[in-house]
DRENDO-1510 file (C-alpha; in Angstrom, 1 decimal, always signed):
<recs>
REC; n; res; u; v; w
REC; 1; MET; +0.0; +0.0; +0.0 .
REC; 2; GLU; +1.1; +3.5; -0.7 .
REC; 3; LEU; +0.0; +6.9; +0.6 .
REC; 4; SER; +0.4; +9.8; -1.9 .
REC; 5; VAL; +0.0; +13.3; -0.4 .
REC; 6; PHE; +0.1; +16.5; -2.3 .
REC; 7; ASN; +0.4; +19.6; -0.1 .
REC; 8; ASP; -0.9; +22.6; -2.0 .
REC; 9; ALA; +0.9; +25.5; -0.2 .
REC; 10; SER; -0.8; +24.9; +3.1 .
REC; 11; LYS; +0.1; +27.5; +5.8 .
REC; 12; ASP; -1.0; +25.6; +8.8 .
REC; 13; LYS; +0.6; +22.6; +10.5 .
REC; 14; SER; -0.1; +20.2; +7.7 .
REC; 15; MET; +3.5; +19.3; +6.9 .
REC; 16; THR; +4.3; +18.7; +10.6 .
REC; 17; ILE; +1.4; +16.3; +10.7 .
REC; 18; ILE; +2.4; +14.6; +7.5 .
REC; 19; GLU; +6.0; +14.1; +8.7 .
REC; 20; LYS; +4.8; +12.5; +11.9 .
REC; 21; TRP; +2.6; +10.1; +10.0 .
REC; 22; LYS; +5.3; +9.3; +7.6 .
REC; 23; VAL; +7.4; +7.7; +10.3 .
REC; 24; LYS; +4.4; +5.7; +11.6 .
REC; 25; LEU; +3.5; +4.5; +8.1 .
REC; 26; GLU; +7.0; +3.6; +7.0 .
REC; 27; ASP; +7.4; +1.6; +10.1 .
REC; 28; SER; +4.3; -0.4; +9.0 .
REC; 29; GLY; +5.8; -1.0; +5.6 .
REC; 30; ILE; +3.7; +1.6; +3.7 .
REC; 31; LEU; +5.3; +3.7; +1.1 .
REC; 32; VAL; +4.7; +7.4; +1.4 .
REC; 33; VAL; +5.0; +9.9; -1.5 .
REC; 34; ILE; +4.8; +13.6; -0.6 .
REC; 35; GLY; +4.6; +16.3; -3.2 .
REC; 36; GLY; +3.7; +20.0; -3.1 .
REC; 37; HIS; +5.0; +23.5; -3.1 .
REC; 38; ASP; +5.2; +26.4; -0.6 .
REC; 39; SER; +4.2; +29.3; -2.8 .
REC; 40; PRO; +2.2; +32.2; -1.3 .
REC; 41; SER; -1.1; +30.7; -2.6 .
REC; 42; PRO; -2.3; +27.3; -3.6 .
REC; 43; ARG; -2.7; +26.2; -7.2 .
REC; 44; GLY; -5.7; +24.1; -6.3 .
REC; 45; GLY; -8.2; +24.7; -3.5 .
REC; 46; PRO; -7.9; +25.4; +0.2 .
REC; 47; SER; -6.9; +21.9; +1.2 .
REC; 48; SER; -4.3; +19.3; +0.3 .
REC; 49; CYS; -5.2; +16.0; -1.2 .
REC; 50; ALA; -4.2; +12.6; +0.2 .
REC; 51; MET; -4.7; +9.3; -1.7 .
REC; 52; TRP; -4.2; +5.8; -0.6 .
REC; 53; ASP; -2.8; +3.7; -3.5 .
REC; 54; ALA; -3.5; +0.0; -3.1 .
REC; 55; THR; -0.8; -2.0; -4.9 .
REC; 56; SER; -0.2; -5.7; -5.4 .
REC; 57; THR; +2.9; -5.7; -3.0 .
REC; 58; TRP; +3.1; -4.5; +0.6 .
REC; 59; SER; +6.8; -5.0; +1.2 .
REC; 60; ASP; +8.3; -1.6; +0.1 .
REC; 61; GLU; +9.2; +0.2; +3.3 .
REC; 62; ARG; +10.8; +3.3; +1.7 .
REC; 63; CYS; +9.4; +6.8; +2.1 .
REC; 64; HIS; +9.9; +9.2; -0.7 .
REC; 65; VAL; +9.6; +13.0; -0.3 .
REC; 66; ARG; +9.0; +14.7; -3.6 .
REC; 67; ALA; +10.8; +17.9; -4.3 .
REC; 68; GLN; +8.8; +21.1; -4.1 .
REC; 69; ASP; +7.6; +22.7; -7.3 .
REC; 70; PRO; +9.7; +25.9; -7.8 .
REC; 71; ASN; +7.3; +27.4; -10.3 .
REC; 72; PRO; +3.8; +26.8; -9.0 .
REC; 73; GLY; +2.2; +29.3; -11.4 .
REC; 74; PRO; -1.3; +30.9; -11.2 .
REC; 75; PRO; -4.0; +29.6; -8.9 .
REC; 76; GLN; -5.8; +26.5; -10.3 .
REC; 77; GLN; -8.7; +24.4; -9.0 .
REC; 78; ILE; -8.8; +21.6; -6.4 .
REC; 79; GLY; -8.7; +19.2; -9.3 .
REC; 80; TYR; -5.0; +20.1; -9.7 .
REC; 81; SER; -4.1; +18.7; -6.3 .
REC; 82; LYS; -6.0; +15.5; -7.0 .
REC; 83; ASN; -4.3; +15.0; -10.4 .
REC; 84; GLN; -0.9; +15.6; -8.8 .
REC; 85; ALA; -1.5; +13.1; -6.1 .
REC; 86; ILE; -2.4; +10.5; -8.7 .
REC; 87; ALA; +0.5; +11.3; -11.0 .
REC; 88; GLN; +3.1; +10.9; -8.3 .
REC; 89; SER; +1.7; +7.6; -7.1 .
REC; 90; SER; +2.2; +4.1; -8.6 .
REC; 91; GLY; -0.5; +1.7; -7.4 .
REC; 92; SER; -3.1; -0.2; -9.4 .
REC; 93; TYR; -6.1; +1.2; -7.4 .
REC; 94; LEU; -6.9; +4.7; -6.1 .
REC; 95; CYS; -8.6; +5.4; -2.8 .
REC; 96; PHE; -9.3; +9.1; -2.4 .
REC; 97; LEU; -9.3; +10.9; +0.9 .
REC; 98; ASP; -9.6; +14.6; +1.6 .
REC; 99; SER; -7.3; +16.1; +4.2 .
REC; 100; ASP; -10.1; +17.1; +6.5 .
REC; 101; ASP; -11.8; +13.7; +6.5 .
REC; 102; ALA; -10.9; +10.4; +8.3 .
REC; 103; MET; -11.4; +6.8; +7.1 .
REC; 104; MET; -12.0; +3.5; +8.9 .
REC; 105; PRO; -9.3; +0.9; +9.0 .
REC; 106; GLN; -11.3; -1.6; +6.9 .
REC; 107; ARG; -12.1; +0.9; +4.1 .
REC; 108; VAL; -9.3; +0.0; +1.6 .
REC; 109; ARG; -9.9; -3.7; +2.0 .
REC; 110; LEU; -13.7; -3.6; +1.5 .
REC; 111; GLN; -13.6; -1.1; -1.4 .
REC; 112; HIS; -10.8; -2.9; -3.1 .
REC; 113; GLU; -12.8; -6.2; -3.0 .
REC; 114; ALA; -15.7; -4.3; -4.6 .
REC; 115; ALA; -13.5; -2.7; -7.2 .
REC; 116; VAL; -12.1; -6.1; -8.2 .
REC; 117; ARG; -15.7; -7.3; -8.8 .
REC; 118; HIS; -16.7; -4.1; -10.6 .
REC; 119; PRO; -13.6; -2.9; -12.5 .
REC; 120; THR; -15.4; -0.1; -14.4 .
REC; 121; SER; -17.2; +1.3; -11.5 .
REC; 122; ILE; -16.6; +4.1; -8.9 .
REC; 123; ILE; -16.9; +2.5; -5.5 .
REC; 124; GLY; -18.3; +4.6; -2.7 .
REC; 125; CYS; -19.4; +3.9; +0.9 .
REC; 126; GLN; -21.7; +5.2; +3.6 .
REC; 127; VAL; -20.4; +8.0; +5.7 .
REC; 128; ARG; -20.7; +9.4; +9.2 .
REC; 129; ARG; -21.1; +13.2; +9.2 .
REC; 130; GLU; -19.1; +15.3; +11.6 .
REC; 131; PRO; -20.7; +17.3; +13.3 .
REC; 132; PRO; -23.4; +14.7; +13.5 .
REC; 133; ASN; -26.4; +17.0; +12.9 .
REC; 134; SER; -24.9; +18.9; +9.9 .
REC; 135; THR; -26.6; +18.4; +6.5 .
REC; 136; GLU; -29.0; +15.8; +7.8 .
REC; 137; ARG; -31.0; +15.5; +4.6 .
REC; 138; TYR; -27.9; +15.2; +2.4 .
REC; 139; THR; -26.4; +12.6; +4.7 .
REC; 140; ARG; -29.5; +10.5; +4.6 .
REC; 141; TRP; -29.5; +10.7; +0.8 .
REC; 142; ILE; -25.9; +9.6; +0.7 .
REC; 143; ASN; -26.4; +6.7; +2.9 .
REC; 144; GLN; -29.9; +5.4; +2.0 .
REC; 145; LEU; -30.0; +5.4; -1.8 .
REC; 146; ALA; -30.9; +2.0; -3.1 .
REC; 147; SER; -28.4; +0.4; -5.5 .
REC; 148; ASP; -30.5; +1.2; -8.6 .
REC; 149; GLN; -30.8; +4.8; -7.5 .
REC; 150; LEU; -27.1; +5.3; -7.6 .
REC; 151; LEU; -27.7; +5.6; -11.4 .
REC; 152; THR; -31.2; +6.9; -11.5 .
REC; 153; GLN; -30.6; +9.9; -9.2 .
REC; 154; VAL; -27.6; +11.3; -10.9 .
REC; 155; PHE; -29.5; +14.4; -12.0 .
REC; 156; THR; -30.0; +15.7; -8.4 .
REC; 157; SER; -28.5; +18.9; -7.1 .
REC; 158; HIS; -26.7; +16.8; -4.5 .
REC; 159; GLY; -24.2; +15.9; -7.2 .
REC; 160; PRO; -22.6; +12.4; -7.5 .
REC; 161; THR; -24.6; +9.7; -5.8 .
REC; 162; VAL; -21.5; +8.5; -4.0 .
REC; 163; VAL; -19.6; +11.5; -2.6 .
REC; 164; MET; -16.1; +12.1; -3.9 .
REC; 165; PRO; -14.2; +11.7; -0.6 .
REC; 166; THR; -15.4; +8.0; -0.6 .
REC; 167; TRP; -14.3; +7.2; -4.2 .
REC; 168; PHE; -12.3; +4.1; -4.9 .
REC; 169; CYS; -11.5; +2.9; -8.4 .
REC; 170; SER; -8.8; +1.2; -10.5 .
REC; 171; ARG; -6.0; +3.4; -11.9 .
REC; 172; GLU; -6.8; +2.0; -15.4 .
REC; 173; TRP; -10.4; +3.1; -15.2 .
REC; 174; PHE; -9.4; +6.6; -13.9 .
REC; 175; SER; -7.0; +7.0; -16.7 .
REC; 176; HIS; -9.7; +6.0; -19.2 .
REC; 177; VAL; -12.1; +8.7; -17.8 .
REC; 178; GLY; -9.9; +11.4; -16.3 .
REC; 179; PRO; -8.1; +13.5; -15.4 .
REC; 180; PHE; -10.0; +15.9; -13.1 .
REC; 181; ASP; -10.8; +19.3; -14.5 .
REC; 182; GLU; -8.2; +21.9; -13.5 .
REC; 183; GLY; -10.3; +25.0; -14.4 .
REC; 184; GLY; -10.6; +28.1; -12.3 .
REC; 185; GLN; -12.1; +28.4; -8.8 .
REC; 186; GLY; -15.7; +27.3; -8.6 .
REC; 187; VAL; -15.4; +24.4; -11.1 .
REC; 188; PRO; -17.2; +21.3; -9.8 .
REC; 189; GLU; -14.4; +18.9; -10.7 .
REC; 190; ASP; -16.0; +15.9; -9.0 .
REC; 191; LEU; -19.3; +16.4; -10.7 .
REC; 192; LEU; -17.7; +16.8; -14.2 .
REC; 193; PHE; -15.6; +13.7; -13.6 .
REC; 194; PHE; -18.7; +11.7; -12.5 .
REC; 195; TYR; -20.6; +12.8; -15.6 .
REC; 196; SER; -17.6; +11.7; -17.8 .
REC; 197; HIS; -17.5; +8.4; -16.0 .
REC; 198; LEU; -21.2; +7.8; -16.7 .
REC; 199; ARG; -20.8; +8.8; -20.4 .
REC; 200; LYS; -18.1; +6.1; -20.8 .
REC; 201; GLY; -20.4; +3.5; -19.4 .
REC; 202; GLY; -19.1; +3.4; -15.8 .
REC; 203; GLY; -21.1; +2.0; -13.0 .
REC; 204; VAL; -21.7; +3.2; -9.4 .
REC; 205; VAL; -21.4; +0.8; -6.4 .
REC; 206; ARG; -21.6; +1.6; -2.7 .
REC; 207; VAL; -20.2; -0.5; +0.1 .
REC; 208; ASP; -23.0; -0.3; +2.7 .
REC; 209; GLN; -20.8; +0.3; +5.7 .
REC; 210; SER; -19.9; +3.6; +7.2 .
REC; 211; LEU; -16.2; +3.8; +6.3 .
REC; 212; LEU; -15.6; +7.6; +6.3 .
REC; 213; ILE; -15.9; +10.4; +8.8 .
REC; 214; TYR; -17.1; +13.1; +6.4 .
REC; 215; ARG; -16.4; +16.5; +8.0 .
REC; 216; TYR; -18.5; +19.6; +7.4 .
REC; 217; HIS; -17.1; +23.1; +7.9 .
REC; 218; PRO; -17.9; +26.5; +6.3 .
REC; 219; LYS; -14.5; +26.8; +4.6 .
REC; 220; ALA; -14.8; +23.6; +2.6 .
REC; 221; ALA; -13.9; +23.9; -1.1 .
REC; 222; THR; -17.3; +22.7; -2.1 .
REC; 223; HIS; -18.8; +26.0; -1.0 .
REC; 224; SER; -16.9; +27.9; -3.7 .
REC; 225; VAL; -19.0; +26.3; -6.4 .
REC; 226; LEU; -22.0; +28.4; -7.2 .
REC; 227; GLU; -25.5; +26.8; -7.4 .
REC; 228; THR; -26.0; +28.4; -10.8 .
REC; 229; THR; -22.9; +26.6; -12.1 .
REC; 230; ILE; -24.2; +23.2; -10.8 .
REC; 231; TRP; -27.6; +23.9; -12.3 .
REC; 232; THR; -26.2; +24.6; -15.7 .
REC; 233; HIS; -24.2; +21.4; -15.8 .
REC; 234; ARG; -27.1; +19.4; -14.5 .
REC; 235; VAL; -29.5; +20.7; -17.2 .
REC; 236; ARG; -27.0; +20.1; -20.0 .
REC; 237; PHE; -26.4; +16.5; -18.7 .
REC; 238; LEU; -30.2; +16.0; -18.6 .
REC; 239; GLU; -30.5; +17.2; -22.2 .
REC; 240; GLU; -27.7; +15.0; -23.3 .
REC; 241; ARG; -28.7; +11.8; -21.5 .
REC; 242; ALA; -32.4; +11.7; -21.1 .
REC; 243; LEU; -34.4; +14.2; -23.3 .
REC; 244; PRO; -33.1; +12.9; -26.7 .
REC; 245; HIS; -35.1; +9.7; -26.0 .
REC; 246; TRP; -38.4; +11.6; -25.7 .
REC; 247; ALA; -40.3; +13.2; -28.5 .
REC; 248; ALA; -42.3; +15.2; -25.9 .
REC; 249; PHE; -42.6; +15.5; -22.2 .
REC; 250; THR; -44.4; +17.3; -19.3 .
REC; 251; ILE; -42.8; +19.4; -16.7 .
REC; 252; TRP; -44.3; +18.6; -13.3 .
REC; 253; ASN; -44.4; +22.0; -11.5 .
REC; 254; ALA; -45.8; +25.2; -12.9 .
REC; 255; GLY; -44.0; +27.2; -10.2 .
REC; 256; ARG; -40.6; +28.8; -10.1 .
REC; 257; GLN; -38.5; +25.7; -10.3 .
REC; 258; GLY; -40.5; +24.3; -13.3 .
REC; 259; ARG; -40.4; +27.6; -15.2 .
REC; 260; ARG; -36.7; +27.9; -14.4 .
REC; 261; LEU; -36.0; +24.6; -16.0 .
REC; 262; TYR; -38.1; +25.5; -19.0 .
REC; 263; ARG; -36.1; +28.7; -19.5 .
REC; 264; SER; -32.8; +26.9; -19.0 .
REC; 265; LEU; -33.4; +24.3; -21.7 .
REC; 266; MET; -32.0; +24.7; -25.2 .
REC; 267; ALA; -34.5; +25.7; -27.8 .
REC; 268; GLU; -34.7; +22.2; -29.2 .
REC; 269; SER; -35.5; +20.8; -25.8 .
REC; 270; ARG; -38.0; +23.6; -25.0 .
REC; 271; ARG; -40.0; +22.7; -28.1 .
REC; 272; LYS; -40.6; +19.2; -26.7 .
REC; 273; VAL; -42.4; +20.6; -23.6 .
REC; 274; VAL; -46.1; +20.0; -24.3 .
REC; 275; ALA; -47.4; +21.1; -20.9 .
REC; 276; PHE; -46.7; +22.0; -17.2 .
REC; 277; CYS; -48.8; +20.2; -14.6 .
REC; 278; ASP; -49.4; +21.0; -11.0 .
REC; 279; VAL; -51.6; +20.4; -7.9 .
REC; 280; ASP; -52.0; +24.1; -7.1 .
REC; 281; GLU; -55.4; +25.3; -8.4 .
REC; 282; ASN; -54.2; +28.9; -8.6 .
REC; 283; LYS; -51.5; +28.0; -11.1 .
REC; 284; ILE; -53.8; +25.7; -13.0 .
REC; 285; LYS; -56.4; +28.5; -13.4 .
REC; 286; LYS; -53.8; +30.6; -15.3 .
REC; 287; GLY; -54.2; +28.2; -18.1 .
REC; 288; PHE; -50.8; +28.6; -19.7 .
REC; 289; TYR; -47.2; +29.9; -19.1 .
REC; 290; SER; -46.0; +32.5; -21.6 .
REC; 291; TYR; -42.2; +32.6; -22.2 .
REC; 292; GLU; -41.9; +36.4; -22.4 .
REC; 293; ASP; -38.1; +36.3; -22.8 .
REC; 294; SER; -38.3; +34.3; -26.0 .
REC; 295; GLU; -37.2; +35.8; -29.2 .
REC; 296; GLU; -39.7; +33.6; -31.1 .
REC; 297; ARG; -42.9; +35.2; -32.5 .
REC; 298; PRO; -45.4; +34.4; -31.4 .
REC; 299; LYS; -44.0; +33.8; -27.9 .
REC; 300; PRO; -44.3; +30.2; -26.7 .
REC; 301; ARG; -47.4; +29.5; -24.6 .
REC; 302; VAL; -47.3; +26.2; -22.7 .
REC; 303; PRO; -50.5; +24.8; -21.2 .
REC; 304; ILE; -50.8; +24.3; -17.4 .
REC; 305; LEU; -52.8; +21.2; -16.6 .
REC; 306; HIS; -54.0; +19.5; -13.5 .
REC; 307; PHE; -51.8; +16.6; -12.7 .
REC; 308; ARG; -54.6; +14.1; -13.4 .
REC; 309; ALA; -54.9; +15.4; -16.9 .
REC; 310; ALA; -51.1; +15.2; -17.6 .
REC; 311; ARG; -49.5; +12.5; -19.6 .
REC; 312; PRO; -46.0; +11.0; -19.3 .
REC; 313; PRO; -43.1; +11.2; -19.6 .
REC; 314; PHE; -42.5; +13.7; -16.8 .
REC; 315; VAL; -39.7; +15.8; -15.7 .
REC; 316; ILE; -40.6; +16.4; -12.1 .
REC; 317; CYS; -39.2; +19.6; -10.7 .
REC; 318; VAL; -40.1; +19.8; -7.0 .
REC; 319; LYS; -38.3; +21.8; -4.3 .
REC; 320; LEU; -37.7; +19.1; -1.7 .
REC; 321; ALA; -34.0; +19.0; -0.9 .
REC; 322; ALA; -33.3; +21.1; -3.9 .
REC; 323; ARG; -32.6; +18.2; -6.2 .
REC; 324; PHE; -33.4; +16.4; -9.4 .
REC; 325; VAL; -34.6; +12.8; -8.9 .
REC; 326; VAL; -35.0; +10.1; -11.5 .
REC; 327; ALA; -38.1; +7.9; -11.6 .
REC; 328; GLY; -40.3; +6.7; -8.8 .
REC; 329; TYR; -41.7; +9.9; -7.5 .
REC; 330; THR; -45.0; +9.2; -5.8 .
REC; 331; GLN; -43.7; +9.0; -2.2 .
REC; 332; GLN; -41.7; +12.2; -2.6 .
REC; 333; ILE; -44.7; +14.2; -3.8 .
REC; 334; THR; -46.9; +12.7; -1.1 .
REC; 335; ASP; -44.3; +13.7; +1.6 .
REC; 336; MET; -44.2; +17.2; +0.2 .
REC; 337; ASP; -47.9; +17.9; +0.1 .
REC; 338; PRO; -50.1; +16.7; +3.0 .
REC; 339; ARG; -53.2; +17.1; +0.9 .
REC; 340; TRP; -52.1; +13.9; -0.9 .
REC; 341; GLN; -51.5; +11.7; +2.1 .
REC; 342; ASN; -53.8; +8.7; +2.6 .
REC; 343; SER; -55.6; +9.5; -0.7 .
REC; 344; GLU; -55.2; +6.9; -3.4 .
REC; 345; GLU; -57.4; +9.0; -5.7 .
REC; 346; ASN; -55.1; +12.0; -5.4 .
REC; 347; LYS; -51.9; +10.1; -6.0 .
REC; 348; PRO; -50.5; +10.2; -9.5 .
REC; 349; HIS; -50.2; +7.1; -11.6 .
REC; 350; ARG; -46.6; +5.9; -11.6 .
REC; 351; HIS; -44.9; +5.5; -15.0 .
REC; 352; PRO; -41.6; +3.6; -14.2 .
REC; 353; CYS; -38.6; +4.7; -16.3 .
REC; 354; ARG; -40.7; +7.5; -17.9 .
REC; 355; SER; -40.1; +10.2; -15.3 .
REC; 356; LEU; -37.2; +12.3; -14.2 .
REC; 357; THR; -37.3; +14.7; -11.3 .
REC; 358; LEU; -35.5; +18.0; -11.4 .
REC; 359; SER; -35.5; +20.2; -8.4 .
</recs>
């Protein structure tokens, strides 16, 4: 096993901690590779990147310290640190770990076993959030998705269905998909890699054990990514992966989120929208939505229907945990609106594989 650490100009006690761990790890026969630079500012994000590198041999007890980069150049994105940690490593499998998280002793073994069985998949795991009550909905979503939902819920605003600090995959598959995007600050490099992985036919597998302490803090790099940036990537991915298979579809939600989706679509996709549908009588009474910002003449007018009159396929755009969800939506809608609870008449008919939820 090998630990590859790239220290991206940290100004705290990171190097002191790394050096202490280097001694412990080399005494256990684990190779340590340390890279980085000490320029005034990081090339990537606000944290360093560590990566466990599972190899076929465990006997190399050497510890290598990589020379500092004398020309760090302009600031890059956190993807730079991840790419550097991978480039300086040598193992056949990659186990990612952010510097502010901690993993359980059995993580590498269990995820390696899964990766051998699923060589073209990203292997994730369940997490324990620290502090315990932070991002409760998100943490439930991470840990409780069913195995089929790891692929069907890839359109949600939560991002990848297995969170990046839990990723484990073969180097061969990473090289086939990667590298991480090294664009400017605010680029969601994990989401972009995840989308590329799916485009190449990759799978998603989760080890259903809590193998990572996933820390939340206000200065985490993820907070530098704007919601509008994530939204744009999600809508483009939806148009690429789902909408080409439909000649027409209905947007479920005539409110703000539904209209936002409609306006965000490319013209070709907008023309496929045959109606909005809703449960709110006030919206339904309006009769139609007029896209006033359109340059088309006459301006597009999209009917607003009661949900009972709507026909699949649906793109369901509901503001639950601010997410897009794929397929199987009845329980979510019921949970959102108490008027639907315990009423079979009011529940929509389910159309498996013919609905996507965007919210």
